N, C-alpha and C positions, 0 to 999 in steps of 0.2 A: 527442614527436619524430617525424620522416620523412627522407624520404628526399632532402630541398631541397638544392640543394648551397649549400653556405654559400658560394661563388664570387655567388651573386647578392643576398649580404646587403649591407646598406647603411654595413656599417665599412671601416677606411682597406684602402689597398693592400698597405701589408707587412705585414700583421695576415694576410690572406688569402695573401700568399708563407709566413708563416710556419708557415699553417695544413694550407698544401698540403704543404711542406716535412715536416711530422712527420704526413703520411697522413690530416689532419682532412679530409674531402671532400664527406660530406652531417652535415645536422642530427642524424642518427643515432649519430653519431660522439660527439657529445659525452657520449651518455649515460653515467654513471658516473663522470663526471669535475666540476669546480667549476670559479668564474672562478678562486679562488685557485690551484688546483691547477695551470690552464690556463697564468695568469699565469707561474706558475714555470718549468712546463715549456717553455712557448716563447720566454719572456727579451721580455714582450713590458706595456704598464704593466696594474693592475686593472682601469683605466677599459675600458680595450682588450677586458678581456676581458669583462668586462660587457656593454660592447657586441653581443659577438659571442652572449652565453646573452641577452642579452634580444630578437636577432634570432631567435634560433630559437623564441621562447614565440610567434611570429605563426604563427594558422591559415594551415595549405598545403592546397589539394587535390592528389587523386591524381594522380602523372606522365600527361599524356593518352598519353601512348605503350605507356604499360604495362595490360592490361587486366586488368581482374578474375579474371578463369579462369587468368591467369598468373600472378598473386600467388596464388592461393590454392593450382596446382599447387606451385610452389616454395615449401616450408619456406625459415624465416629461418633456424633453425640444424639443420647435421646430426648426428645422432647418428654413431659409433662403432660402439653398440652394446660399446663396451668401458666399464666402469662406474667405473674408474680414470680414466681420464683424461678422461671425458664429465665426470666428476665435476669435475675439476680444473678442465674447463673453463666451467663451470655450464651443463650440457648436448650440447656438442658445437663445431664450428669453426660461426661464422657467416657466412653468405655475404658475400661481399666482403673477407674475413679472410685472413689469415697464419698460418700455424702451423709453426713450425720446432721438429724433435725433435732435440736434438743426446742424444750416448751414444758410450763407447767402442765398437769393434770387438765384434759378437758379444751387444749389446743387442737390446733389444726396438723400435727405432726404428722398423726396415722394417715390422717388424710392425702395430705401432702407426698407420703411413701405412695399408698394403693394411687393416687393419678402415673404412678411411676412404675406402678405393678400393671397397670391398665397397658401402657403405652408397649412394654416388651411383651404380653402377651399379643398385644393385636401383631407386633411385628414376626411373630411363631415365633417366640423364644421361651425357655422354660424359666419358669422363678420358685425359687426356693427361701418359702415365707414361714419364718423362726419368731414365733411368738412367746415371750417370756413371762407374758404377766396377764391373760387371757383379757387383752383389749381389744383382741380382733378374732372374728369366727369364722372359721370356714364358710360362713350362711352371709359374712358382711363381705367377705371378699365376692362368693358369687355375685354378690349385690352392684357391684362395682361395673360388671358385663352387662345387665339384665338391658341398660342403654346405649350401646355401645355397638354399633353398625358396622363397627372394622373388626371385630371380635372372629378369631377362628372358630367355626363350629365345636370343632375339639378343645376349646380351650382349658376344658380341668384337666384335660391331662397333661396342659403346662406348667402347673401349678404343685410344687411339691410341698403340703402344710405339713410344720411341724410344732410341736406348742415343747417346753423345757422350761423348769422353774427354777432348781437348784445349781449351785454354781461345779457342782462337780459333772453335770450334766451338758451344760454349756462345755467346759472345756473342753469334753468327751468328741461333742460335736464340730470344734476347732479342729481336734486333733483329727479328724478322718474328714474334713472340710475338702482337701484337697483331692483324695480318692471316691469322692461321692459325684463332683462335678462331672457332666455330660457334655458334648462338646455343644448343645443346644444351649445351656445355661448361660443366659446372658445376665441377671440379676440375682444378689442376694439381698434380702430383709431381715434384718438381726433388729426385732420392735421389740424395745423398752431393754434395751444394751444392759443396761443399771442394774436392774431386778436380782438377777442374781447375787450381786456384790451387796445389793440393801439385804439380802435373805443371812448373810455373814457377816455380820458388822464385828468379830470380835475377831476377824482377821488380819494378820499382822501384817504392817504397813510393808517389809521386805518380800512378804510370800504376796500379795498385792500386787506389787508392783512387776514381780516375776509373771504373774499371770496376766498381767498387761499388755506386759513384751512378749510372751508366746503369741498371744490375740495377732497382737501386732505383726508379726513375724509373717504368719499363718495368710493374714490379710494383705500382705504385700505382695506374697509368692501368688496370692489368688486374683488378686487385681493385674499383678505385672506379666506373669506369664500364664494366666488364663484369658485373660482380657475381660474378666467379672468385675461387672460393676457392683456396687456393695452399697446399702442405707442401713444406715443406724439411726434410730429413733432410741431417745433419751430425754428422762425425768432429770428438774433440776435440782441441787443442792444448796445450802447456804454454806456461803464463808465467811468468816469474820478477819475484820483488817485494821489494824491499828489507825491512826488518824495522819500518818506518813505514807499507807498504804501497803506496810508489810503485814505479813501474816498475824492473826492474834487467834484467842479462843472465845468463849463465851466470858470469862470474867474479865480480862481484860481488853478487849475489842470495842471500839469506837464506833464500828458501822459494820451491817452485814450489807453484805451482795449475793444473789443468785447466779451459780456459773453449772452449765453443766457435772452431772454428775461424778461421772469419768474424768473428767479433765481432754487432755488430749495423745497421755501416755499412751492408747490404743492405738493410735493412729499414723500411719506413716506422709510425714510432712509432705511428700514431696506430690502424693495423690488425693490430697484432702480438701474437701469444702466442709465448713463447719456453720452449719444454719442455724440460729437461733429465733426465735417463734417468741413473739411477747407482744401478746392479746393487749386490744382496752376494753372490747365489748366480747359478744358470744363470736359476733360477726366481721367484728374489724380489727387491727394488728398490724405490727409491722415486721416483717421480715428481716432482721439484718445478719451479715454475712462477717461472722465472728474472724475467718482464714478460710484460706484460699492457695492451690500452686503456685499462683501469681501475686498473693494477697498478707500481709500480715499484719495482726493488730499496732496499732500504733505510724502505721504509713496513711496518714491522714486521716479524715471519717470515713468512716466503717460503713460502705455499702451498705443502700437497705432500700427496703420495697413496700410499701402498705399495701393489704390487702384488705379487700369488702366483700363477703359473702352473700350479701344482698343483692350486688350487681350482676 
């Protein structure tokens, strides 16, 4: 596999559009899937799917715009140094991918995000940290580095912290994101990304769908073209279901389940990992993989790892 853009291959325009909408931008993104699985996921014929894989097997030269030094300095996958989530993700967060961490208030989702912040800063890379619910302060981020022997002396210059709370502020930030990224920007954290939407409870469903699609498109461009890694933390919401599993409301529903507040509409499918934190106590619980570029819900038992903060 390689970083060759899939759009440069000679398959149909409709197939290219389907690939882009699902987050498949480069040949590397096809690793871990198959022609049959891709055909089912994108809703394309098996012949078109096989054409994609045939094109991906052609030898390609390294991009001339990337020096050998750059490719060797920046590892393809960044470990959080947290064994539990690293194992669940297959080693850490891959470059140019998105990790959503969802869970109830008070769980370890922000702590996991800060583990990755520390790792990127220790590599000398810039982090943009956007807090949307006053959950993480600059002082809390600074505390992460106090006992880190590998942190650069200028680490505070590598963290761009901002906070916003309203939906217009979030959309303005998203609109300007691509122009704000610098060559050394390696990670974007969108902490409590659900909060601006919670603050607009009367938002029309069609408008909400449009805004989430706008976010998805920008996150896709930032991750694919800028090689930016992105972490979003989110709280949960209650979803009502009928006895047969179909959607219901609080008057007709037979059972309630907890799901990530924004669902997956804002995430490029082919580039996103979705992890759910299920605490059993203040210090123990389970991390469960909801989906990834190579795993979809329903494909066997969901991968999971237990955590224990006392160990």
